[in-house]
Kinemage of the C-alpha trace (Angstrom):
@kinemage 1
@onewidth
@group {chain A} dominant
@subgroup {mainchain}
@vectorlist {calphas} color= white
{ca unk a 1} P 4.500 -7.504 25.248
{ca unk a 2} L 5.696 -4.606 27.383
{ca unk a 3} L 5.251 -1.156 25.857
{ca unk a 4} L 7.199 2.008 26.564
{ca unk a 5} L 5.945 5.076 28.453
{ca unk a 6} L 5.076 6.998 25.273
{ca unk a 7} L 2.945 4.120 24.008
{ca unk a 8} L 1.204 3.789 27.362
{ca unk a 9} L 0.506 7.538 27.464
{ca unk a 10} L -0.944 7.342 23.940
{ca unk a 11} L -3.107 4.364 24.848
{ca unk a 12} L -4.705 6.435 27.620
{ca unk a 13} L -6.255 8.637 24.914
{ca unk a 14} L -8.301 5.669 23.681
{ca unk a 15} L -11.203 3.689 25.039
{ca unk a 16} L -10.470 0.053 24.249
{ca unk a 17} L -14.074 -0.997 23.610
{ca unk a 18} L -14.985 2.013 21.448
{ca unk a 19} L -15.480 1.884 17.683
{ca unk a 20} L -14.661 5.373 16.420
{ca unk a 21} L -15.856 7.287 13.371
{ca unk a 22} L -13.146 7.713 10.736
{ca unk a 23} L -12.422 11.393 11.394
{ca unk a 24} L -12.184 10.944 15.158
{ca unk a 25} L -10.042 7.823 14.786
{ca unk a 26} L -7.538 9.578 12.523
{ca unk a 27} L -7.444 12.627 14.787
{ca unk a 28} L -6.638 10.347 17.735
{ca unk a 29} L -4.089 8.557 15.583
{ca unk a 30} L -2.153 11.775 14.924
{ca unk a 31} L -2.232 12.610 18.644
{ca unk a 32} L -0.660 9.252 19.511
{ca unk a 33} L 2.339 9.928 17.242
{ca unk a 34} L 4.958 10.806 19.842
{ca unk a 35} L 8.127 9.496 18.198
{ca unk a 36} L 10.968 11.837 17.179
{ca unk a 37} L 10.379 10.986 13.505
{ca unk a 38} L 7.321 11.546 11.305
{ca unk a 39} L 5.429 8.317 11.889
{ca unk a 40} L 3.633 6.489 9.090
{ca unk a 41} L -0.105 5.959 9.487
{ca unk a 42} L -1.220 2.457 8.533
{ca unk a 43} L -4.647 0.918 8.093
{ca unk a 44} L -5.428 -2.758 8.626
{ca unk a 45} L -8.713 -4.012 7.171
{ca unk a 46} L -10.060 -7.507 7.810
{ca unk a 47} L -12.482 -8.627 5.096
{ca unk a 48} L -15.197 -11.274 5.154
{ca unk a 49} L -13.726 -13.228 2.245
{ca unk a 50} L -11.517 -16.290 1.888
{ca unk a 51} L -8.277 -15.512 0.034
{ca unk a 52} L -7.772 -19.237 -0.660
{ca unk a 53} L -10.482 -19.000 -3.329
{ca unk a 54} L -9.588 -17.336 -6.629
{ca unk a 55} L -13.043 -15.730 -6.927
{ca unk a 56} L -12.651 -14.018 -3.536
{ca unk a 57} L -9.345 -12.277 -4.107
{ca unk a 58} L -9.320 -8.538 -3.419
{ca unk a 59} L -6.440 -6.756 -5.082
{ca unk a 60} L -5.867 -3.508 -6.901
{ca unk a 61} L -4.160 -0.139 -6.781
{ca unk a 62} L -5.231 3.423 -6.144
{ca unk a 63} L -3.571 6.849 -6.217
{ca unk a 64} L -3.919 8.573 -2.854
{ca unk a 65} L -4.919 12.240 -3.336
{ca unk a 66} L -2.317 13.459 -0.825
{ca unk a 67} L 0.383 10.892 -1.575
{ca unk a 68} L 2.097 8.721 1.010
{ca unk a 69} L 4.691 11.184 2.274
{ca unk a 70} L 7.423 8.786 1.233
{ca unk a 71} L 9.984 9.261 -1.513
{ca unk a 72} L 9.306 6.366 -3.894
{ca unk a 73} L 12.206 4.815 -5.808
{ca unk a 74} L 10.928 3.331 -9.055
{ca unk a 75} L 12.537 0.504 -11.009
{ca unk a 76} L 11.397 -0.036 -14.616
{ca unk a 77} L 12.024 -2.910 -16.998
{ca unk a 78} L 11.791 -1.473 -20.497
{ca unk a 79} L 13.764 -0.972 -23.680
{ca unk a 80} L 14.227 1.667 -26.365
{ca unk a 81} L 11.573 4.422 -26.411
{ca unk a 82} L 9.777 3.056 -23.350
{ca unk a 83} L 13.013 3.109 -21.367
{ca unk a 84} L 13.601 6.728 -22.396
{ca unk a 85} L 10.025 7.627 -21.427
{ca unk a 86} L 10.421 5.975 -18.012
{ca unk a 87} L 13.593 7.926 -17.329
{ca unk a 88} L 11.965 11.161 -18.441
{ca unk a 89} L 9.081 10.473 -16.028
{ca unk a 90} L 11.520 10.194 -13.136
{ca unk a 91} L 12.303 6.482 -12.762
{ca unk a 92} L 15.506 6.003 -10.760
{ca unk a 93} L 16.428 2.631 -12.266
{ca unk a 94} L 15.736 1.540 -15.849
{ca unk a 95} L 17.071 -1.536 -17.593
{ca unk a 96} L 16.486 -4.961 -19.119
{ca unk a 97} L 18.809 -8.006 -19.105
{ca unk a 98} L 21.455 -5.993 -17.270
{ca unk a 99} L 18.990 -5.113 -14.529
{ca unk a 100} L 17.876 -8.733 -14.136
{ca unk a 101} L 21.498 -9.760 -13.640
{ca unk a 102} L 22.091 -6.969 -11.142
{ca unk a 103} L 19.112 -8.033 -9.006
{ca unk a 104} L 19.691 -11.791 -9.341
{ca unk a 105} L 23.464 -11.908 -9.003
{ca unk a 106} L 24.313 -8.840 -6.911
{ca unk a 107} L 21.258 -8.695 -4.664
{ca unk a 108} L 20.434 -5.146 -5.768
{ca unk a 109} L 17.096 -4.141 -4.202
{ca unk a 110} L 17.337 -0.365 -3.811
{ca unk a 111} L 13.801 0.410 -5.013
{ca unk a 112} L 10.198 0.467 -3.747
{ca unk a 113} L 8.131 -0.182 -6.887
{ca unk a 114} L 8.779 -2.309 -9.971
{ca unk a 115} L 7.113 -1.504 -13.303
{ca unk a 116} L 7.463 -3.417 -16.567
{ca unk a 117} L 6.265 -3.079 -20.137
{ca unk a 118} L 4.344 -6.227 -21.234
{ca unk a 119} L 7.101 -7.367 -23.615
{ca unk a 120} L 9.524 -7.532 -20.682
{ca unk a 121} L 7.535 -9.914 -18.468
{ca unk a 122} L 9.225 -13.014 -19.881
{ca unk a 123} L 12.471 -11.551 -18.618
{ca unk a 124} L 11.082 -10.243 -15.317
{ca unk a 125} L 9.518 -13.661 -14.636
{ca unk a 126} L 13.016 -14.982 -13.922
{ca unk a 127} L 13.006 -12.825 -10.794
{ca unk a 128} L 9.717 -14.187 -9.442
{ca unk a 129} L 11.310 -15.922 -6.449
{ca unk a 130} L 13.106 -12.688 -5.514
{ca unk a 131} L 10.460 -10.034 -6.206
{ca unk a 132} L 7.368 -12.098 -5.377
{ca unk a 133} L 7.960 -12.642 -1.639
{ca unk a 134} L 8.708 -8.936 -1.258
{ca unk a 135} L 5.465 -7.893 -2.940
{ca unk a 136} L 7.366 -6.270 -5.790
{ca unk a 137} L 6.415 -8.484 -8.742
{ca unk a 138} L 4.763 -6.347 -11.462
{ca unk a 139} L 1.086 -7.121 -12.081
{ca unk a 140} L -1.509 -5.950 -14.615
{ca unk a 141} L -4.092 -5.714 -11.792
{ca unk a 142} L -1.875 -3.283 -9.934
{ca unk a 143} L -1.166 -1.305 -13.101
{ca unk a 144} L 2.552 -2.088 -12.899
{ca unk a 145} L 2.558 -4.125 -16.110
{ca unk a 146} L 1.582 -1.607 -18.751
{ca unk a 147} L 2.657 -0.311 -22.167
{ca unk a 148} L 2.458 3.235 -20.738
{ca unk a 149} L 5.375 2.932 -18.326
{ca unk a 150} L 5.751 6.719 -18.104
{ca unk a 151} L 2.248 7.124 -16.640
{ca unk a 152} L 2.872 4.243 -14.244
{ca unk a 153} L 6.028 5.967 -13.017
{ca unk a 154} L 4.163 9.267 -12.590
{ca unk a 155} L 1.369 7.524 -10.643
{ca unk a 156} L 3.858 5.739 -8.387
{ca unk a 157} L 5.603 9.011 -7.624
{ca unk a 158} L 2.252 10.702 -6.946
{ca unk a 159} L 1.332 8.203 -4.240
{ca unk a 160} L -0.102 5.128 -5.916
{ca unk a 161} L -0.382 2.207 -3.517
{ca unk a 162} L -1.287 -1.412 -4.051
{ca unk a 163} L -3.719 -3.211 -1.788
{ca unk a 164} L -4.141 -6.967 -1.514
{ca unk a 165} L -5.241 -9.612 0.951
{ca unk a 166} L -2.705 -11.474 3.014
{ca unk a 167} L -3.202 -15.106 4.048
{ca unk a 168} L -5.337 -14.048 7.015
{ca unk a 169} L -7.723 -12.011 4.804
{ca unk a 170} L -6.356 -8.674 6.000
{ca unk a 171} L -5.246 -5.735 3.840
{ca unk a 172} L -2.368 -3.659 5.244
{ca unk a 173} L -1.681 -0.234 3.680
{ca unk a 174} L 0.081 3.019 4.481
{ca unk a 175} L -2.129 6.082 4.017
{ca unk a 176} L 0.371 8.825 4.787
{ca unk a 177} L 2.311 10.437 7.611
{ca unk a 178} L 1.110 11.681 10.988
{ca unk a 179} L 2.170 15.206 9.964
{ca unk a 180} L -0.510 15.198 7.241
{ca unk a 181} L -3.185 15.870 9.852
{ca unk a 182} L -6.567 14.175 10.179
{ca unk a 183} L -8.220 15.826 7.159
{ca unk a 184} L -5.637 14.786 4.560
{ca unk a 185} L -5.354 11.344 6.114
{ca unk a 186} L -9.119 10.936 5.874
{ca unk a 187} L -9.082 11.935 2.194
{ca unk a 188} L -6.491 9.205 1.590
{ca unk a 189} L -8.393 6.723 3.766
{ca unk a 190} L -11.693 7.381 1.978
{ca unk a 191} L -10.024 6.919 -1.417
{ca unk a 192} L -8.516 3.588 -0.376
{ca unk a 193} L -11.680 2.297 1.286
{ca unk a 194} L -13.786 3.366 -1.685
{ca unk a 195} L -11.596 1.243 -3.963
{ca unk a 196} L -11.695 -1.760 -1.604
{ca unk a 197} L -15.480 -1.611 -1.213
{ca unk a 198} L -15.866 -1.293 -4.994
{ca unk a 199} L -13.649 -4.373 -5.414
{ca unk a 200} L -15.969 -6.559 -3.300
{ca unk a 201} L -16.141 -10.007 -4.956
{ca unk a 202} L -19.589 -11.076 -6.146
{ca unk a 203} L -19.112 -14.363 -4.279
{ca unk a 204} L -18.467 -12.659 -0.917
{ca unk a 205} L -21.219 -13.416 1.604
{ca unk a 206} L -22.145 -11.733 4.870
{ca unk a 207} L -20.405 -8.669 6.281
{ca unk a 208} L -17.663 -7.552 3.885
{ca unk a 209} L -15.612 -5.242 6.139
{ca unk a 210} L -15.246 -7.150 9.413
{ca unk a 211} L -12.875 -4.784 11.195
{ca unk a 212} L -10.713 -1.744 10.516
{ca unk a 213} L -7.850 -0.407 12.627
{ca unk a 214} L -5.574 2.604 12.062
{ca unk a 215} L -2.272 3.096 13.858
{ca unk a 216} L 0.933 5.071 13.644
{ca unk a 217} L 4.294 3.307 13.434
{ca unk a 218} L 4.844 3.365 17.197
{ca unk a 219} L 1.318 4.014 18.455
{ca unk a 220} L -1.636 1.897 19.577
{ca unk a 221} L -4.354 0.761 17.193
{ca unk a 222} L -7.527 2.839 16.920
{ca unk a 223} L -10.586 0.819 15.959
{ca unk a 224} L -12.970 2.249 13.339
{ca unk a 225} L -16.637 1.327 13.218
{ca unk a 226} L -16.925 -0.971 10.150
{ca unk a 227} L -20.694 -0.439 9.925
{ca unk a 228} L -20.282 2.581 7.637
{ca unk a 229} L -18.708 0.391 4.954
{ca unk a 230} L -21.585 -2.113 4.736
């Protein structure tokens, strides 16, 4: 794949064979952000587990101390008092049967997070084939199926992110914007990594964190030394 001049200039800041400490890696990451927009900083973590086994799943959610830098649009399935509480907490979209129909029949998808009260999951389950592939299906493990929908909305707005393994045993997450600077990005990174390390399955054998790379939207990957997470 041929990269542009800005990417090539950014890549010159890195030594390909080097495994960097977290702070240095994130500092380099911000320096490689040369696009005209505020690039997102992403982390990609390969774990020494097998996601095909139920007892080796790694999934959860965590509130980043400095948020994600992105305006989060929250969709809530709730009725009566819970619906009112969700709206009061700042949810952009709140509904029940009407919302299911809007998503299923009209293709409405103008939201980033879906939250549901437990009594609504029978209804929300009808949207599994639509929300599931997009990573939007509410889940108790992620804290998006909860009787306290107002708190879930507040957390989502504050920068709560979900982490989970993909089929290749890698977790992909956004930890903020390049404009945050290395210190705030590291605070977010440390919070995320702390949660992932704490979620290590008891059945996982050998090295848990196999590799870790951070990169901006348009920049090259910066490799972090995984030894500190052992």
